[in-house]
C-alpha positions in Angstrom: -60.4 -45.3 77.9 -63.4 -43.9 79.5 -65.0 -47.1 80.8 -68.0 -45.2 82.5 -68.7 -43.8 79.3 -68.5 -47.0 77.3 -70.8 -48.8 80.0 -73.3 -46.0 79.6 -73.3 -46.7 76.0 -73.7 -50.5 76.3 -77.0 -49.6 78.8 -78.2 -47.1 76.0 -78.5 -50.0 74.0 -81.2 -51.7 75.9 -83.3 -48.6 76.4 -86.2 -48.3 74.1 -88.5 -45.7 75.6 -92.2 -45.6 74.2 -92.9 -42.6 76.2 -90.8 -39.7 78.3 -89.7 -41.1 81.6 -88.6 -39.2 84.8 -86.7 -41.0 87.1 -84.7 -40.4 90.5 -81.6 -42.5 90.9 -79.9 -42.8 94.3 -76.3 -44.2 93.9 -75.7 -44.6 97.8 -72.5 -42.5 97.2 -71.2 -45.8 95.5 -69.9 -46.6 92.0 -73.1 -46.2 89.6 -73.2 -42.6 89.5 -70.3 -42.7 87.3 -72.2 -44.3 84.6 -75.6 -43.0 85.0 -74.4 -39.2 84.8 -73.1 -40.2 81.2 -76.5 -41.6 80.1 -78.1 -39.2 77.6 -81.4 -40.0 76.0 -84.0 -37.4 74.7 -87.0 -39.1 76.5 -85.1 -40.0 79.9 -84.9 -37.3 82.5 -82.6 -38.8 84.9 -82.3 -37.0 88.3 -79.1 -38.2 90.3 -78.5 -38.1 94.0 -75.6 -39.1 96.0 -73.8 -39.6 93.0 -70.2 -39.0 93.9 -68.2 -41.7 95.1 -67.3 -41.4 98.7 -66.1 -44.4 100.8 -67.2 -42.1 104.0 -70.9 -42.5 102.7 -71.6 -39.1 104.3 -75.7 -39.2 103.3 -76.5 -42.7 104.3 -74.9 -46.0 104.5 -74.0 -48.4 101.4 -76.8 -50.8 102.2 -80.2 -49.6 100.7 -82.1 -51.4 103.5 -80.0 -49.5 106.2 -82.1 -47.3 108.5 -83.3 -44.5 106.7 -81.3 -45.1 103.3 -84.4 -44.8 101.5 -85.7 -41.6 102.9 -83.7 -39.3 100.7 -84.9 -41.0 97.5 -88.5 -41.1 98.4 -88.7 -37.3 99.3 -87.2 -36.3 96.0 -89.4 -38.5 94.0 -92.4 -37.1 95.5 -91.1 -33.5 95.1 -89.9 -33.9 91.6 -93.1 -35.8 90.5 -91.0 -38.7 89.1 -92.5 -41.9 87.6 -90.2 -44.0 90.0 -87.0 -44.0 91.7 -84.0 -46.6 92.0 -81.6 -47.1 94.7 -78.2 -48.8 94.4 -76.1 -50.4 96.6 -72.4 -49.2 96.8 -71.1 -51.6 94.1 -74.2 -51.5 91.9 -75.0 -55.2 91.7 -78.3 -54.6 93.7 -81.1 -52.1 93.0 -84.5 -51.5 94.5 -87.3 -49.4 93.2 -90.1 -47.2 94.7 -93.1 -46.0 92.9 -94.5 -42.7 91.9 -95.9 -42.5 95.4 -93.0 -43.5 97.3 -93.7 -47.0 97.9 -91.4 -50.1 97.7 -92.1 -52.0 94.5 -91.8 -55.6 95.6 -89.2 -57.9 94.0 -91.8 -60.0 92.2 -93.3 -57.2 90.6 -90.1 -55.7 89.5 -89.7 -59.3 87.9 -92.8 -59.2 86.2 -91.8 -55.7 84.7 -88.5 -56.9 83.7 -89.7 -60.0 82.2 -91.4 -57.7 79.2 -88.0 -57.5 77.6 -87.2 -60.9 77.5 -88.5 -64.3 76.3 -89.1 -67.3 78.9 -88.1 -69.1 80.8 -87.0 -67.0 83.6 -85.1 -68.0 86.7 -86.1 -67.2 90.2 -85.0 -67.9 93.5 -86.8 -70.4 96.0 -87.5 -67.1 98.0 -89.8 -65.5 95.3 -93.1 -65.0 96.3 -96.5 -65.8 94.5 -96.7 -62.6 92.8 -94.1 -64.1 90.5 -94.8 -67.8 90.9 -98.4 -67.7 90.3 -98.0 -65.1 87.2 -98.3 -68.0 84.6 -94.8 -67.2 83.3 -92.6 -70.2 82.6 -90.2 -70.1 85.6 -87.1 -72.2 86.6 -86.3 -72.1 90.4 -82.9 -72.1 91.7 -80.7 -72.1 94.9 -80.0 -68.9 96.3 -76.7 -67.5 95.4 -74.7 -66.1 92.2 -72.9 -69.4 91.9 -76.0 -71.5 91.5 -78.3 -68.9 89.5 -75.4 -68.2 86.9 -74.8 -72.1 86.5 -78.6 -72.8 86.1 -79.0 -69.8 83.6 -76.2 -71.2 81.6 -77.6 -74.7 81.7 -81.2 -73.8 80.8 -80.4 -71.1 78.4 -82.1 -68.3 80.4 -81.6 -64.7 79.7 -83.0 -63.3 82.8 -83.0 -64.2 86.5 -84.3 -62.4 89.5 -83.0 -63.0 92.9 -85.2 -61.7 96.0 -82.2 -59.8 97.7 -82.3 -57.2 94.7 -80.0 -58.8 92.1 -81.1 -59.2 88.5 -78.9 -61.6 86.2 -78.5 -61.3 82.4 -76.8 -63.0 79.8 -74.5 -61.2 77.6 -73.1 -62.7 74.2 -69.2 -62.7 74.0 -68.3 -64.0 70.4 -70.0 -67.4 69.9 -70.4 -67.9 73.8 -72.3 -66.1 76.6 -71.5 -64.9 79.9 -74.0 -64.2 83.1 -73.6 -61.2 85.5 -75.8 -59.5 87.8 -76.2 -55.9 87.2 -78.5 -53.2 89.1 -77.8 -50.6 86.1 -78.8 -53.2 83.6 -81.9 -53.9 85.8 -82.5 -50.0 85.6 -82.7 -49.9 81.9 -85.2 -52.6 81.3 -87.5 -50.9 84.3 -87.2 -47.5 82.5 -88.7 -49.5 79.4 -91.4 -50.9 81.3 -92.5 -47.7 83.1 -92.2 -46.0 79.7 -94.8 -48.6 78.2 -97.0 -48.2 81.0 -97.0 -44.3 80.5 -97.7 -44.8 76.9 -100.8 -46.9 77.8 -101.9 -44.0 80.3 -101.2 -45.9 83.6 -98.8 -45.0 86.2 -96.5 -47.2 87.9 -98.3 -47.1 91.4 -101.7 -47.7 89.3 -100.4 -50.9 87.9 -99.2 -52.2 91.4 -102.5 -51.6 92.8 -103.9 -54.0 90.2 -101.7 -56.9 91.3 -102.7 -59.7 93.3 -101.9 -58.8 97.2 -99.7 -61.3 99.3 -98.5 -60.8 102.6 -94.8 -61.7 103.9 -92.7 -61.3 106.7 -88.8 -59.9 106.4 -86.4 -62.8 106.3 -85.9 -64.0 109.9 -82.7 -65.7 111.0 -82.7 -68.7 113.9 -79.6 -69.9 115.7 -80.1 -73.7 115.8 -77.9 -76.7 117.6 -78.8 -79.1 114.6 -79.9 -77.5 111.2 -80.6 -80.7 109.5 -82.5 -82.2 112.3 -84.5 -78.7 112.5 -85.4 -79.0 108.8 -86.4 -82.8 109.0 -88.6 -82.1 111.6 -90.3 -79.3 109.8 -90.6 -81.6 106.7 -92.1 -84.3 109.1 -94.6 -81.9 110.5 -95.7 -80.3 107.4 -95.3 -83.0 104.3 -98.7 -84.6 104.8 -100.9 -81.5 104.1 -98.6 -79.8 101.7 -99.5 -79.2 98.0 -95.8 -78.9 97.2 -92.7 -79.9 99.2 -89.0 -79.3 97.5 -85.6 -79.7 99.2 -84.0 -77.5 96.3 -82.5 -75.0 98.8 -83.4 -76.2 102.4 -87.0 -76.9 102.7 -90.0 -75.3 100.6 -93.4 -76.2 101.6 -96.5 -75.0 99.7 -100.1 -74.9 100.8 -103.4 -73.4 99.2 -103.3 -70.3 101.4 -99.6 -70.0 102.6 -95.8 -71.1 101.9 -92.7 -70.9 103.7 -89.1 -71.7 102.6 -86.4 -72.6 105.6 -82.9 -72.9 104.3 -79.4 -73.1 106.2 -76.6 -70.8 106.2 -73.6 -72.3 104.7 -71.2 -70.6 107.3 -73.2 -70.0 110.6 -75.4 -72.3 112.8 -78.4 -70.1 111.1 -82.0 -71.4 109.5 -83.2 -68.2 107.4 -86.9 -68.3 107.3 -89.1 -67.0 104.2 -93.2 -67.2 104.6 -95.8 -65.5 102.8 -99.6 -65.9 103.0 -102.7 -64.7 101.4 -103.9 -63.1 104.4 -102.2 -61.0 107.3 -104.1 -63.2 109.8 -103.0 -66.5 108.2 -99.2 -65.1 107.9 -99.1 -64.1 111.6 -100.7 -67.6 112.5 -98.5 -69.8 110.4 -95.3 -67.9 111.1 -95.8 -68.4 114.7 -96.4 -72.0 114.3 -92.9 -72.6 112.0 -91.1 -70.4 114.2 -92.3 -72.6 117.1 -90.9 -75.8 115.5 -87.5 -74.2 114.7 -87.2 -72.7 118.4 -87.3 -76.6 119.6 -83.6 -76.9 118.0 -82.6 -73.6 119.6 -78.8 -73.1 120.2 -78.5 -72.4 123.9 
């Protein structure tokens, strides 16, 4: 049996285009190209690059966040006047999107677009930013990691979960039961639907993005510390008095009027991972430096 053709047929069931869509997909010389080249729909023009599986990764590495990994996708999107671009990691469980101007689509915006195809509630992890969490949609927060996300989705009967790291999780009916899985290809199908609907309204993806509230954040930062528990306890004591919200769901999340942060411990290394976001670049710079100073008191030397 041709399983890649079978999976392409499975994906086609979710593609419901309201207008024609042109997209560029970079498979990163991984597995998704085997499926993507077999998707055939009248309104979908899919341009595939790096679609042949090759473990030597001759064009760029298997991680979309690797240096220069998105350069080829951006050039192809602009050259072909595509509506958007998508880049998968080598095994296809993560996907990231760029708009028609070659700009990265924030993961929170990806969530808002995918959510159009699903009924609430929705699941997000603790790193997800305010564009998602202040959207007014009914959300359930989860710890980071597929084990916790799938477990929560099953318990809360959630059909869509989005992880900040590029994973999108879906429910799948199997007889009378359900399974839960992450799939970059399934995420692509729902993203295509959303862009198609925007085009039907006469709106480009880039124009829709420009209408969204703007927030500022730093890339996730890692800090080596001697005592992770003590560092988190110190952060909680330092910030809890003036905080609007404090959560210990996964490490420590603290939210204020103009900014928020999450610090969570690595399960396998002496590391704390910091995610931080603010309404302005000035506040982000100030508060990021402040949080880092508290963490560095527990630095491992």
